C-alpha positions in Angstrom: -19.0 -5.9 2.0 -20.9 -5.5 -1.2 -21.4 -2.1 -2.5 -24.0 -0.4 -4.8 -22.6 1.7 -7.7 -23.4 5.4 -6.7 -24.6 8.0 -9.0 -21.5 9.6 -10.6 -18.0 8.8 -9.7 -16.2 7.8 -6.6 -13.3 10.0 -5.6 -10.0 8.7 -4.6 -7.3 10.7 -2.8 -3.8 10.0 -1.5 -0.2 9.8 -2.4 -0.9 7.4 -5.2 -4.4 6.4 -6.4 -4.0 4.4 -9.7 -4.3 1.0 -8.0 -7.6 2.0 -6.1 -9.1 3.6 -9.3 -8.4 0.2 -11.1 -9.9 -1.7 -8.2 -13.1 0.5 -8.4 -13.3 -0.2 -12.2 -13.2 -3.9 -11.5 -16.3 -3.5 -9.3 -18.0 -1.4 -12.0 -17.4 2.0 -10.3 -16.1 4.9 -12.3 -13.8 7.4 -10.4 -11.8 10.6 -10.3 -8.6 11.1 -8.5 -6.2 13.5 -6.8 -2.6 12.4 -6.1 1.0 13.2 -6.4 1.5 11.7 -9.9 -1.5 11.7 -12.2 0.2 8.9 -14.0 -0.6 8.2 -17.6 -2.4 4.9 -17.0 -4.5 6.8 -14.3 -5.3 9.8 -16.5 -6.6 7.6 -19.3 -9.4 6.0 -17.2 -10.3 8.8 -14.6 -10.3 12.6 -14.5 -7.4 13.4 -12.2 -5.5 16.3 -10.6 -1.7 16.3 -9.6 -1.0 17.6 -6.1 2.4 19.6 -5.8 4.7 17.7 -3.5 5.1 20.8 -1.4 1.4 21.1 -1.0 0.9 17.4 0.2 -1.4 16.4 1.8 -3.5 19.7 2.4 -3.7 20.5 -1.3 -5.3 17.1 -2.1 -8.5 18.4 -0.4 -8.4 21.7 -2.3 -8.1 19.8 -5.6 -10.9 17.4 -4.5 -13.3 20.3 -4.2 -13.0 20.8 -7.9 -14.8 17.5 -8.6 -18.5 16.8 -8.5 -20.1 15.8 -5.2 -20.1 12.1 -4.4 -18.4 9.5 -2.0 -14.6 9.4 -1.7 -12.0 7.0 -0.3 -8.4 7.7 0.7 -5.1 5.6 0.0 -1.8 5.2 1.6 -0.3 8.1 3.5 -3.4 9.9 4.6 -4.1 7.6 7.5 -1.3 9.7 9.3 -3.3 12.9 8.8 -6.8 12.5 10.6 -7.4 16.3 10.4 -7.1 16.1 6.6 -9.4 13.2 6.4 -11.9 15.1 8.6 -11.9 17.9 6.0 -12.6 15.4 3.4 -15.5 13.7 5.4 -16.9 17.0 6.2 -18.5 17.5 2.6 -18.5 13.9 1.3 -19.5 10.4 2.1 -16.4 8.7 3.4 -15.7 5.1 2.1 -13.2 4.2 4.9 -12.3 4.8 8.4 -13.1 8.1 10.2 -10.4 10.2 11.9 -11.1 8.9 15.3 -10.3 5.3 14.1 -7.2 6.6 12.3 -5.8 8.2 15.5 -6.3 5.0 17.5 -4.9 2.6 15.0 -1.8 4.6 14.2 -0.8 5.0 17.8 1.6 2.0 18.1 1.6 2.0 21.9 -2.1 1.8 22.1 -2.4 -0.8 19.3 0.2 -3.2 20.7 -1.0 -2.9 24.3 -4.5 -3.8 23.2 -3.2 -6.7 21.0 -1.1 -7.9 23.8 -4.0 -8.0 26.2 -5.9 -10.1 23.8 -3.1 -12.6 23.3 -1.8 -11.6 19.9 2.0 -11.4 19.4 3.9 -8.2 18.4 7.5 -7.0 18.4 8.5 -5.2 21.7 8.5 -1.5 21.8 10.7 0.7 23.9 8.8 3.3 26.1 8.2 6.7 24.7 11.0 8.2 26.8 13.7 5.5 26.4 16.3 5.5 23.7 17.3 2.4 21.6 18.6 -0.4 23.8 22.3 -1.2 23.5 21.7 -4.8 22.8 19.5 -6.7 20.2 18.3 -5.4 16.8 15.8 -2.6 16.7 14.0 -0.6 13.9 13.7 3.2 14.2 10.2 3.9 12.9 8.5 7.3 12.3 5.1 7.7 13.9 3.9 9.1 10.5 5.1 6.0 8.5 3.8 4.9 5.1 5.3 2.4 2.8 8.4 2.0 4.9 9.5 5.5 4.3 11.9 6.8 7.0 12.4 3.4 8.6 15.9 2.1 9.2 17.8 0.0 11.6 18.3 1.9 14.8 21.9 2.7 16.4 22.4 1.2 19.8 21.8 4.0 22.4 20.0 6.3 19.9 18.0 8.8 21.8 14.2 9.0 21.7 12.3 11.7 19.9 8.7 12.8 19.4 9.0 11.9 15.6 9.9 8.2 16.0 9.9 5.1 18.3 12.0 1.9 18.5 10.5 -1.5 17.7 12.2 -5.0 18.1 13.4 -6.3 14.6 11.8 -9.7 14.0 13.3 -11.6 11.2 10.9 -13.6 9.1 8.6 -13.5 6.1 6.7 -10.4 5.7 2.9 -10.9 5.1 0.0 -8.4 4.6 -3.6 -9.3 5.0 -6.5 -7.3 3.5 -9.9 -7.2 5.1 -13.4 -5.9 4.2 -15.0 -4.9 7.5 -14.3 -8.0 9.6 -13.8 -10.5 6.8 -10.4 -11.6 5.5 -10.3 -11.0 1.8 -6.8 -12.3 1.0 -3.1 -12.4 2.0 0.0 -11.4 0.2 3.8 -11.8 0.7 5.3 -8.3 0.9 8.3 -7.2 -0.8 10.5 -4.6 1.1 13.9 -3.1 0.6 14.6 -5.4 -2.4 18.1 -4.5 -3.8 17.1 -5.8 -7.3 14.4 -3.0 -7.3 16.9 -0.4 -5.9 14.6 0.0 -3.0 16.0 1.5 0.2 15.9 -0.8 3.3 12.3 -1.4 4.5 10.8 0.6 1.6 7.7 -1.0 0.3 8.5 -2.8 -2.9 5.3 -4.8 -3.9 3.3 -7.9 -3.1 2.7 -11.4 -4.2 -0.7 -13.0 -3.6 -0.5 -16.2 -1.6 -2.9 -18.8 -0.3 -1.0 -18.9 3.0 -3.1 -21.5 4.6 -0.7 -21.8 7.6 -1.7 -18.5 9.1 -5.2 -18.1 7.5 -7.2 -18.7 10.6 -4.7 -16.4 12.6 -5.3 -13.8 10.1 -9.1 -14.3 10.2 -9.0 -13.8 13.9 -7.0 -10.7 13.7 -9.6 -9.2 11.4 -12.6 -10.0 13.5 -10.6 -8.5 16.5 -9.6 -5.4 14.6 -13.2 -4.8 13.4 -14.8 -5.2 17.0 -12.0 -3.5 19.0 -10.9 -0.8 16.8 -14.2 -0.4 14.8 -12.2 -0.7 11.5 -14.5 -0.7 8.6 -14.4 -0.9 4.8 -11.1 -2.0 3.2 -8.0 -2.0 5.5 -5.0 -4.3 6.1 -2.4 -5.6 8.7 1.2 -6.1 8.1 2.8 -9.0 9.9 6.0 -11.1 10.1 5.7 -14.8 10.2 8.8 -16.2 12.3 9.2 -19.5 14.0 5.7 -20.6 13.5 4.2 -17.4 15.1 2.6 -14.4 13.4 3.8 -11.0 14.9 1.7 -7.9 14.1 3.8 -5.0 12.9 1.1 -2.3 12.1 -2.5 -1.8 11.2 -3.1 0.3 8.0 -6.8 1.6 8.3 -7.2 2.3 4.5 -7.1 0.7 1.0 -3.8 -1.2 0.6 -1.7 -1.4 -2.6 -1.7 -5.0 -2.1 -5.4 -5.4 -2.9 -5.0 -5.4 -6.7 -2.8 -8.6 -6.8 -5.3 -10.4 -4.8 -8.1 -9.3 -7.2 -6.1 -10.4 -10.2 -5.0 -13.7 -8.5 -8.6 -14.7 -7.6 -10.8 -12.8 -10.1 -12.8 -11.2 -7.5 -13.3 -7.5 -6.8 -12.7 -6.1 -3.3 -15.5 -3.5 -3.7 -18.2 -6.1 -4.7 -17.3 -9.3 -2.9 -18.6 -10.3 0.6 -16.3 -13.3 1.1 -12.6 -14.3 1.1 -10.9 -14.4 -2.4 -8.9 -17.5 -2.9 -6.1 -17.2 -5.5 -6.4 -19.5 -8.4 -2.8 -18.6 -9.6 0.1 -16.5 -8.4 0.1 -12.8 -9.3 2.7 -10.3 -8.1 3.7 -6.6 -8.4 7.1 -4.9 -7.7 7.8 -1.1 -7.4 10.9 -0.4 -9.5 13.0 2.5 -7.9 15.4 4.8 -9.8 19.0 3.8 -9.3 20.1 7.3 -10.2 18.4 10.6 -11.5 16.7 10.0 -14.8 14.3 11.4 -17.3 11.5 9.1 -18.1 11.7 8.2 -21.8 9.1 9.1 -24.2 8.6 5.5 -25.4 9.3 2.1 -23.9 7.9 -1.4 -23.4 5.0 0.1 -21.3 3.6 1.6 -24.5 1.6 -1.6 -25.3 -0.3 -1.3 -21.8 -1.3 2.3 -22.8 -2.2 1.4 -26.5 -4.6 -1.5 -25.5 -8.2 -0.7 -24.7 -8.5 -0.4 -20.9 -9.7 -3.6 -19.3 -9.4 -3.6 -15.5 -9.2 -7.4 -15.5 -6.2 -7.6 -17.9 -3.1 -8.0 -15.9 -0.7 -5.2 -17.3 3.0 -5.7 -17.7 3.5 -2.1 -16.4 1.6 0.2 -14.3 1.9 3.8 -12.6 3.5 4.9 -15.8 5.0 8.5 -15.6 4.5 11.1 -18.3 7.3 11.4 -20.9 10.2 13.6 -19.7 9.3 13.4 -16.1 12.2 14.0 -13.9 12.7 11.1 -11.4 15.3 11.5 -8.7 17.4 8.5 -7.5 15.7 6.5 -4.8 12.2 7.5 -6.0 9.7 5.1 -7.5 9.6 5.0 -11.3 6.8 2.5 -12.1 5.3 -0.8 -11.2 5.7 -4.1 -13.0 3.5 -7.2 -12.8 4.0 -10.9 -13.4 2.3 -14.2 -12.8 3.6 -17.8 -12.3 2.8 -21.2 -11.2 4.2 -20.5 -7.7 5.6 -17.8 -5.6 9.2 -18.5 -6.8 8.5 -18.5 -10.5 6.4 -15.2 -10.1 9.3 -13.6 -8.2 11.8 -14.6 -10.8 9.6 -13.1 -13.6 9.4 -9.8 -11.7 13.2 -9.9 -11.2 13.6 -10.5 -15.0 11.4 -7.5 -15.8 13.4 -5.4 -13.3 16.6 -6.4 -15.0 15.2 -5.4 -18.4 14.5 -2.0 -16.9 17.9 -1.8 -15.6 19.2 -2.3 -19.1 16.7 0.2 -20.6 17.4 3.1 -18.1 21.3 2.5 -18.2 22.8 5.9 -19.0 19.5 7.6 -19.1 20.1 10.9 -17.0 18.4 14.3 -16.9 
């Protein structure tokens, strides 16, 4: 889906918007943003407003009203709030999926039934009224899940509730595919719950762009099906697990994905201006570093070089999502994102781990 740069700026709203703003810049679009952080590397390239955590997500729309008219897209988290997206779409052109599509694709019982009828594989779900089975391994997932928050292994016999459901645990390689309308843009290996990043189990922790030729046609079929059956449009993604030579669909995310930027950097192609698949020419990865304990973000550090250089959306940064000096970050919360590249997935992952270890040493003893 090629896009024509609009007059003025494209708005971006969501829990975190820096990655999407930088993606837009790679396609030549200026932007404004409203999110929970208004990080330093976001503020240097786009007018932005920080939403108070206790006002999320409704206050995002109030803050958006303070920016000039123009199109808007939403990022992770808001797919769980169709009514909020409806308010957003009432006054602006929506670059993304409308509320009806969000409601359909975020209902796991509807999505998995449709996928199964079409021959796609997915983990087993318990019924809405059944608790967790006493045998096997199961995941307790919130209906309003985003980035793995609130997910955990379920306890045998755990009762059902309106807030969550139980999904069979499939052990394998986590993969995430990005689409533009019906076309596959790229595939990443997903990092989740990594101990070297101090991430909680199942918490989103980054992506590594991969060619993944083994499942490319399966991913392409999923994209064509999702576009036709669920009317998905714009930039969206599917999370899967590859196990025993099969691809199992975990969920559909009907919005811009944080995995997009590693595909862009690995391929040299921008998602908002390309109409065909982006093939990686080298391996690029990102990892979300979480606070191991409560800390105060330092006034200076190795990320200063990324802030000092003139902004170039195609230059791979070492650090991103950089908090403001003296920000108070609670243990278990994301601190910032690190990037690395390598000749293969292993080398890239080792480089990310090395950078995380450097942050461990830097933050050791840094407390509020």
